[in-house]
BALO-825379 format. One line per 2 residues: number of its first residue (from 1); for each residue y, x, z of N, C-alpha, C, O. Coordinates in pm, whole numbers, plus 50000, padded with zeros to 5 digits. Layout:
BEGIN
NUM	Y/X/Z/Y/X/Z/Y/X/Z/Y/X/Z ~ ...
***
This chain:
BEGIN
1	14796/68601/40201/14911/68687/40116/14908/68810/40190/14889/68906/40116 ~ 14921/68841/40314/14961/68934/40381/14820/69016/40441/14712/68969/40408
3	14823/69121/40516/14725/69183/40575/14732/69138/40732/14819/69068/40784 ~ 14607/69201/40799/14614/69189/40917/14730/69280/40991/14805/69233/41076
5	14733/69411/40950/14839/69463/40986/14973/69429/40974/15055/69472/41055 ~ 15012/69341/40860/15127/69298/40852/15156/69166/40940/15271/69145/40976
7	15048/69075/40974/15075/68982/41090/15083/69039/41206/15144/68973/41290 ~ 15033/69162/41249/15022/69243/41376/15180/69278/41381/15247/69251/41480
9	15230/69335/41277/15383/69381/41289/15485/69259/41290/15598/69272/41336 ~ 15446/69159/41246/15548/69006/41251/15528/68995/41418/15624/69006/41494
11	15405/68972/41459/15393/68963/41593/15469/69040/41701/15533/68992/41795 ~ 15450/69160/41672/15533/69270/41757/15679/69239/41741/15756/69237/41838
13	15715/69214/41619/15881/69205/41626/15919/69093/41707/16017/69095/41782 ~ 15825/68973/41689/15864/68848/41752/15861/68848/41903/15917/68762/41971
15	15792/68952/41949/15767/68984/42085/15886/69044/42136/15916/69015/42252 ~ 15957/69119/42075/16048/69226/42094/16187/69197/42073/16271/69250/42146
17	16220/69113/41976/16328/69047/41909/16341/68931/41931/16267/68853/41872 ~ 16448/68880/42031/16459/68739/42031/16514/68658/41897/16631/68683/41866
19	16452/68576/41826/16487/68519/41743/16475/68355/41718/16378/68294/41765 ~ 16552/68303/41661/16516/68168/41619/16455/68125/41499/16486/68173/41390
21	16365/68033/41515/16288/68006/41382/16348/67856/41353/16338/67758/41427 ~ 16411/67868/41228/16451/67715/41188/16349/67637/41114/16379/67522/41081
23	16243/67680/41087/16146/67630/40989/16047/67696/40932/16027/67805/40985 ~ 15972/67668/40836/15848/67762/40783/15946/67845/40694/16043/67820/40623
25	15867/67972/40738/15945/68100/40640/15840/68150/40549/15740/68203/40598 ~ 15851/68140/40440/15767/68173/40337/15806/68281/40248/15907/68255/40183
27	15747/68411/40224/15790/68513/40162/15756/68508/40024/15649/68452/39998 ~ 15836/68561/39912/15813/68530/39770/15702/68632/39775/15686/68701/39876
29	15628/68644/39672/15532/68749/39615/15579/68869/39569/15544/68911/39458 ~ 15665/68941/39651/15722/69074/39616/15772/69107/39759/15790/69033/39855
31	15790/69240/39745/15816/69328/39876/15962/69268/39934/16068/69274/39872 ~ 15943/69205/40073/16098/69200/40144/16107/69278/40266/16021/69259/40353
33	16173/69338/40279/16180/69405/40414/16270/69352/40522/16287/69231/40506 ~ 16327/69395/40619/16367/69322/40741/16491/69258/40682/16571/69310/40604
35	16494/69135/40734/16629/69043/40687/16689/68984/40825/16624/68910/40899 ~ 16821/69027/40851/16874/68997/40982/16960/68920/40962/17035/68946/40867
37	16986/68801/41036/17095/68691/41023/17171/68696/41160/17112/68680/41266 ~ 17303/68720/41151/17388/68700/41270/17413/68560/41292/17489/68507/41210
39	17362/68482/41390/17389/68348/41433/17544/68318/41413/17589/68222/41351 ~ 17608/68409/41471/17749/68380/41522/17835/68414/41407/17929/68338/41385
41	17815/68530/41322/17902/68564/41208/17872/68519/41106/17963/68484/41030 ~ 17739/68504/41066/17663/68435/40938/17574/68573/40876/17566/68678/40940
43	17524/68558/40769/17444/68640/40723/17521/68769/40639/17610/68749/40556 ~ 17484/68867/40666/17566/68989/40617/17713/68975/40626/17781/68992/40525
45	17768/68946/40738/17918/68963/40752/17975/69107/40735/17953/69197/40817 ~ 18039/69120/40641/18099/69234/40616/18217/69270/40733/18318/69204/40755
47	18174/69397/40804/18275/69442/40898/18243/69416/41035/18323/69443/41125 ~ 18120/69361/41056/18063/69291/41188/17932/69383/41238/17842/69436/41172
49	17956/69382/41361/17827/69456/41402/17842/69602/41463/17939/69672/41433 ~ 17763/69636/41531/17772/69765/41608/17765/69916/41522/17790/70031/41559
51	17723/69867/41403/17715/69975/41310/17827/70005/41218/17806/70093/41135 ~ 17972/69931/41218/18045/69927/41144/18130/70075/41197/18130/70117/41313
53	18193/70133/41090/18233/70261/41111/18386/70220/41191/18437/70112/41162 ~ 18443/70297/41275/18560/70283/41346/18669/70361/41262/18656/70483/41258
55	18760/70311/41205/18870/70371/41112/18992/70378/41171/19051/70270/41182 ~ 19050/70485/41217/19188/70463/41287/19291/70478/41174/19296/70570/41093
57	19379/70361/41183/19499/70345/41099/19593/70436/41113/19628/70458/41229 ~ 19656/70511/41009/19765/70604/41020/19904/70526/41021/19925/70419/40963
59	19983/70587/41086/20112/70522/41109/20196/70559/41000/20214/70679/40984 ~ 20251/70477/40920/20293/70538/40794/20440/70443/40778/20514/70459/40681
***
């Protein structure tokens, strides 16, 4: 289904990013980009992570 370049890219990611494989991961026959799952907070947790914009609350 994928190319050798795709397999090489996945192998590179596996060597650089520590992640846990829970089972067989089969991609559907469409384009899928990077999917990140936060094991502590869950998938796509709103307001979590180091990319969250820090907003100061105004005293009112």
